[in-house]
py3Dmol code that shows the C-alpha trace and the ligand (Angstrom):
import py3Dmol

protein = """\
ATOM      1  CA  UNK A   1     -22.644 -41.343  22.776  1.00  0.00           C
ATOM      2  CA  UNK A   2     -19.984 -42.124  25.342  1.00  0.00           C
ATOM      3  CA  UNK A   3     -18.333 -39.235  27.159  1.00  0.00           C
ATOM      4  CA  UNK A   4     -15.355 -41.355  28.102  1.00  0.00           C
ATOM      5  CA  UNK A   5     -13.323 -40.784  24.967  1.00  0.00           C
ATOM      6  CA  UNK A   6     -12.822 -37.003  25.277  1.00  0.00           C
ATOM      7  CA  UNK A   7     -11.935 -37.502  28.922  1.00  0.00           C
ATOM      8  CA  UNK A   8      -9.313 -40.079  28.002  1.00  0.00           C
ATOM      9  CA  UNK A   9      -7.871 -37.727  25.391  1.00  0.00           C
ATOM     10  CA  UNK A  10      -7.670 -34.963  27.973  1.00  0.00           C
ATOM     11  CA  UNK A  11      -5.953 -37.263  30.448  1.00  0.00           C
ATOM     12  CA  UNK A  12      -3.374 -38.260  27.845  1.00  0.00           C
ATOM     13  CA  UNK A  13      -2.745 -34.616  26.977  1.00  0.00           C
ATOM     14  CA  UNK A  14      -2.125 -33.828  30.633  1.00  0.00           C
ATOM     15  CA  UNK A  15       0.282 -36.739  30.923  1.00  0.00           C
ATOM     16  CA  UNK A  16       2.171 -35.676  27.805  1.00  0.00           C
ATOM     17  CA  UNK A  17       2.674 -32.102  28.998  1.00  0.00           C
ATOM     18  CA  UNK A  18       2.756 -31.878  32.771  1.00  0.00           C
ATOM     19  CA  UNK A  19       0.923 -28.772  33.885  1.00  0.00           C
ATOM     20  CA  UNK A  20       1.801 -28.971  37.546  1.00  0.00           C
ATOM     21  CA  UNK A  21       4.054 -26.276  38.868  1.00  0.00           C
ATOM     22  CA  UNK A  22       7.778 -26.738  38.298  1.00  0.00           C
ATOM     23  CA  UNK A  23       9.316 -23.681  39.821  1.00  0.00           C
ATOM     24  CA  UNK A  24      12.938 -22.644  40.113  1.00  0.00           C
ATOM     25  CA  UNK A  25      13.654 -20.585  43.210  1.00  0.00           C
ATOM     26  CA  UNK A  26      16.773 -18.412  43.085  1.00  0.00           C
ATOM     27  CA  UNK A  27      18.493 -15.872  45.334  1.00  0.00           C
ATOM     28  CA  UNK A  28      16.171 -16.322  48.297  1.00  0.00           C
ATOM     29  CA  UNK A  29      16.906 -14.173  51.338  1.00  0.00           C
ATOM     30  CA  UNK A  30      15.221 -12.863  54.439  1.00  0.00           C
ATOM     31  CA  UNK A  31      15.666  -9.404  55.934  1.00  0.00           C
ATOM     32  CA  UNK A  32      17.134  -9.553  59.433  1.00  0.00           C
ATOM     33  CA  UNK A  33      15.205  -8.168  62.385  1.00  0.00           C
ATOM     34  CA  UNK A  34      15.775  -6.456  65.700  1.00  0.00           C
ATOM     35  CA  UNK A  35      14.579  -8.023  68.946  1.00  0.00           C
ATOM     36  CA  UNK A  36      11.185  -6.347  69.141  1.00  0.00           C
ATOM     37  CA  UNK A  37      10.348  -6.765  65.482  1.00  0.00           C
ATOM     38  CA  UNK A  38       7.552  -9.240  64.846  1.00  0.00           C
ATOM     39  CA  UNK A  39       7.522  -9.328  61.066  1.00  0.00           C
ATOM     40  CA  UNK A  40       9.904  -9.299  58.123  1.00  0.00           C
ATOM     41  CA  UNK A  41      10.010 -10.072  54.433  1.00  0.00           C
ATOM     42  CA  UNK A  42      11.466 -12.914  52.404  1.00  0.00           C
ATOM     43  CA  UNK A  43      12.559 -12.189  48.851  1.00  0.00           C
ATOM     44  CA  UNK A  44      13.492 -14.406  45.901  1.00  0.00           C
ATOM     45  CA  UNK A  45      13.202 -14.891  42.179  1.00  0.00           C
ATOM     46  CA  UNK A  46      10.688 -17.440  40.938  1.00  0.00           C
ATOM     47  CA  UNK A  47      10.680 -18.952  37.466  1.00  0.00           C
ATOM     48  CA  UNK A  48       8.017 -21.495  36.605  1.00  0.00           C
ATOM     49  CA  UNK A  49       8.291 -23.857  33.642  1.00  0.00           C
ATOM     50  CA  UNK A  50       4.515 -23.839  33.274  1.00  0.00           C
ATOM     51  CA  UNK A  51       1.778 -21.319  34.049  1.00  0.00           C
ATOM     52  CA  UNK A  52       1.293 -21.564  37.784  1.00  0.00           C
ATOM     53  CA  UNK A  53       0.992 -19.447  40.898  1.00  0.00           C
ATOM     54  CA  UNK A  54       2.486 -19.068  44.349  1.00  0.00           C
ATOM     55  CA  UNK A  55      -0.489 -19.552  46.660  1.00  0.00           C
ATOM     56  CA  UNK A  56       0.979 -19.835  50.135  1.00  0.00           C
ATOM     57  CA  UNK A  57       4.104 -20.261  52.223  1.00  0.00           C
ATOM     58  CA  UNK A  58       5.027 -21.410  55.689  1.00  0.00           C
ATOM     59  CA  UNK A  59       8.040 -21.371  57.981  1.00  0.00           C
ATOM     60  CA  UNK A  60       8.751 -22.849  61.406  1.00  0.00           C
ATOM     61  CA  UNK A  61      10.132 -19.465  62.547  1.00  0.00           C
ATOM     62  CA  UNK A  62       6.887 -17.599  61.889  1.00  0.00           C
ATOM     63  CA  UNK A  63       3.379 -18.059  63.232  1.00  0.00           C
ATOM     64  CA  UNK A  64       1.817 -16.645  60.102  1.00  0.00           C
ATOM     65  CA  UNK A  65       3.126 -16.367  56.561  1.00  0.00           C
ATOM     66  CA  UNK A  66       1.380 -14.547  53.721  1.00  0.00           C
ATOM     67  CA  UNK A  67       2.144 -13.571  50.148  1.00  0.00           C
ATOM     68  CA  UNK A  68       2.135  -9.776  49.985  1.00  0.00           C
ATOM     69  CA  UNK A  69       2.073  -7.154  47.312  1.00  0.00           C
ATOM     70  CA  UNK A  70       3.401  -3.660  47.898  1.00  0.00           C
ATOM     71  CA  UNK A  71       2.123  -0.872  45.724  1.00  0.00           C
ATOM     72  CA  UNK A  72       1.499   2.829  45.610  1.00  0.00           C
ATOM     73  CA  UNK A  73      -1.996   3.765  46.682  1.00  0.00           C
ATOM     74  CA  UNK A  74      -2.759   7.467  46.531  1.00  0.00           C
ATOM     75  CA  UNK A  75       0.901   8.341  47.017  1.00  0.00           C
ATOM     76  CA  UNK A  76       1.322   5.996  49.971  1.00  0.00           C
ATOM     77  CA  UNK A  77       3.147   2.674  49.896  1.00  0.00           C
ATOM     78  CA  UNK A  78       0.795  -0.013  51.130  1.00  0.00           C
ATOM     79  CA  UNK A  79       1.096  -3.742  51.346  1.00  0.00           C
ATOM     80  CA  UNK A  80      -1.665  -6.257  51.274  1.00  0.00           C
ATOM     81  CA  UNK A  81      -2.048 -10.014  51.238  1.00  0.00           C
ATOM     82  CA  UNK A  82      -2.845 -11.481  47.856  1.00  0.00           C
ATOM     83  CA  UNK A  83      -4.536 -14.857  47.374  1.00  0.00           C
ATOM     84  CA  UNK A  84      -2.002 -15.850  44.748  1.00  0.00           C
ATOM     85  CA  UNK A  85       0.982 -14.549  42.833  1.00  0.00           C
ATOM     86  CA  UNK A  86       0.716 -15.595  39.157  1.00  0.00           C
ATOM     87  CA  UNK A  87       3.861 -17.138  37.652  1.00  0.00           C
ATOM     88  CA  UNK A  88       3.579 -17.071  33.836  1.00  0.00           C
ATOM     89  CA  UNK A  89       5.498 -19.875  32.127  1.00  0.00           C
ATOM     90  CA  UNK A  90       9.163 -19.089  31.602  1.00  0.00           C
ATOM     91  CA  UNK A  91       9.045 -15.593  33.054  1.00  0.00           C
ATOM     92  CA  UNK A  92      11.017 -14.737  36.185  1.00  0.00           C
ATOM     93  CA  UNK A  93       8.926 -13.042  38.849  1.00  0.00           C
ATOM     94  CA  UNK A  94      10.976 -11.014  41.318  1.00  0.00           C
ATOM     95  CA  UNK A  95      10.001 -10.850  44.950  1.00  0.00           C
ATOM     96  CA  UNK A  96      11.908  -7.820  46.179  1.00  0.00           C
ATOM     97  CA  UNK A  97      11.714  -4.983  48.689  1.00  0.00           C
ATOM     98  CA  UNK A  98       9.040  -2.547  47.552  1.00  0.00           C
ATOM     99  CA  UNK A  99       7.233  -5.212  45.522  1.00  0.00           C
ATOM    100  CA  UNK A 100       5.992  -8.733  46.032  1.00  0.00           C
ATOM    101  CA  UNK A 101       7.305 -10.521  49.083  1.00  0.00           C
ATOM    102  CA  UNK A 102       6.658 -13.407  51.399  1.00  0.00           C
ATOM    103  CA  UNK A 103       5.646 -11.842  54.706  1.00  0.00           C
ATOM    104  CA  UNK A 104       6.862 -13.654  57.790  1.00  0.00           C
ATOM    105  CA  UNK A 105       4.739 -12.575  60.758  1.00  0.00           C
ATOM    106  CA  UNK A 106       4.404 -13.506  64.418  1.00  0.00           C
ATOM    107  CA  UNK A 107       8.158 -14.223  64.477  1.00  0.00           C
ATOM    108  CA  UNK A 108       9.335 -16.504  67.248  1.00  0.00           C
ATOM    109  CA  UNK A 109      12.594 -14.553  67.719  1.00  0.00           C
ATOM    110  CA  UNK A 110      14.984 -12.103  66.070  1.00  0.00           C
ATOM    111  CA  UNK A 111      16.649 -13.124  62.808  1.00  0.00           C
ATOM    112  CA  UNK A 112      20.369 -12.428  62.633  1.00  0.00           C
ATOM    113  CA  UNK A 113      22.646 -12.280  59.643  1.00  0.00           C
ATOM    114  CA  UNK A 114      24.245 -15.658  59.027  1.00  0.00           C
ATOM    115  CA  UNK A 115      21.191 -17.605  60.060  1.00  0.00           C
ATOM    116  CA  UNK A 116      19.144 -19.572  57.561  1.00  0.00           C
ATOM    117  CA  UNK A 117      15.367 -19.537  57.438  1.00  0.00           C
ATOM    118  CA  UNK A 118      13.575 -22.595  56.065  1.00  0.00           C
ATOM    119  CA  UNK A 119      10.527 -21.649  54.017  1.00  0.00           C
ATOM    120  CA  UNK A 120       8.082 -24.011  52.343  1.00  0.00           C
ATOM    121  CA  UNK A 121       6.433 -22.559  49.255  1.00  0.00           C
ATOM    122  CA  UNK A 122       3.188 -23.940  47.866  1.00  0.00           C
ATOM    123  CA  UNK A 123       2.497 -23.568  44.164  1.00  0.00           C
ATOM    124  CA  UNK A 124      -0.583 -24.483  42.197  1.00  0.00           C
ATOM    125  CA  UNK A 125      -0.430 -25.520  38.547  1.00  0.00           C
ATOM    126  CA  UNK A 126      -2.941 -24.857  35.813  1.00  0.00           C
ATOM    127  CA  UNK A 127      -4.568 -28.183  36.598  1.00  0.00           C
ATOM    128  CA  UNK A 128      -5.132 -27.101  40.197  1.00  0.00           C
ATOM    129  CA  UNK A 129      -2.526 -29.524  41.479  1.00  0.00           C
ATOM    130  CA  UNK A 130      -0.472 -28.251  44.387  1.00  0.00           C
ATOM    131  CA  UNK A 131       3.245 -28.778  44.782  1.00  0.00           C
ATOM    132  CA  UNK A 132       5.479 -27.657  47.611  1.00  0.00           C
ATOM    133  CA  UNK A 133       9.090 -26.631  47.545  1.00  0.00           C
ATOM    134  CA  UNK A 134      11.465 -26.102  50.436  1.00  0.00           C
ATOM    135  CA  UNK A 135      13.821 -23.137  50.344  1.00  0.00           C
ATOM    136  CA  UNK A 136      16.705 -22.270  52.654  1.00  0.00           C
ATOM    137  CA  UNK A 137      16.867 -18.489  52.763  1.00  0.00           C
ATOM    138  CA  UNK A 138      19.921 -16.822  54.339  1.00  0.00           C
ATOM    139  CA  UNK A 139      19.294 -13.840  56.604  1.00  0.00           C
ATOM    140  CA  UNK A 140      20.770 -10.547  55.418  1.00  0.00           C
ATOM    141  CA  UNK A 141      21.421  -7.668  57.776  1.00  0.00           C
ATOM    142  CA  UNK A 142      18.648  -5.182  58.358  1.00  0.00           C
ATOM    143  CA  UNK A 143      20.852  -2.519  56.828  1.00  0.00           C
ATOM    144  CA  UNK A 144      21.349  -4.472  53.599  1.00  0.00           C
ATOM    145  CA  UNK A 145      20.590  -2.303  50.590  1.00  0.00           C
ATOM    146  CA  UNK A 146      16.914  -2.457  49.680  1.00  0.00           C
ATOM    147  CA  UNK A 147      17.541  -2.561  45.949  1.00  0.00           C
ATOM    148  CA  UNK A 148      18.043  -5.673  43.888  1.00  0.00           C
ATOM    149  CA  UNK A 149      21.555  -6.926  44.537  1.00  0.00           C
ATOM    150  CA  UNK A 150      23.292  -7.796  41.317  1.00  0.00           C
ATOM    151  CA  UNK A 151      26.763  -9.241  41.097  1.00  0.00           C
TER     152      UNK A 151
END
"""
ligand_1 = """\
1
CU
Cu 4.249 -7.526 53.739
"""
view = py3Dmol.view(width=600, height=400)
view.addModel(protein, "pdb")
view.setStyle({"model": 0}, {"cartoon": {"style": "trace"}})
view.addModel(ligand_1, "xyz")
view.setStyle({"model": 1}, {"stick": {}})
view.zoomTo()
view.show()
């Protein structure tokens, strides 16, 4: 029996309903830094049309960029790099101070309010296909409130 038919059916199904990541990025911003500071966080809201995940990010202003999770661990706030941030279809995932964030490390210089930081996000869809998306994130002052701004 030929194994080509099921494969063809699968291919057609994938074509009919694209499973690659289609992600809307909203309200992106980067926390400003002082001269000696070598790392900061980028925050945004991500909404994916399909089940996908944020797997990596990069920026020309940082030598190293990671996706981080901040959580309570024995009463202490800790952050750690995570291999991927799942984005369930249709649900907005908030990257915010105290939670998930894109960590910009090995900064090439201080980031001042009014500047814009280009960030390239890489998403992977259910089918394993990677897509990238460029974001222009404005820098907010270091003293900006840490909570979720809502207008
Ligand atoms: Cu971090």
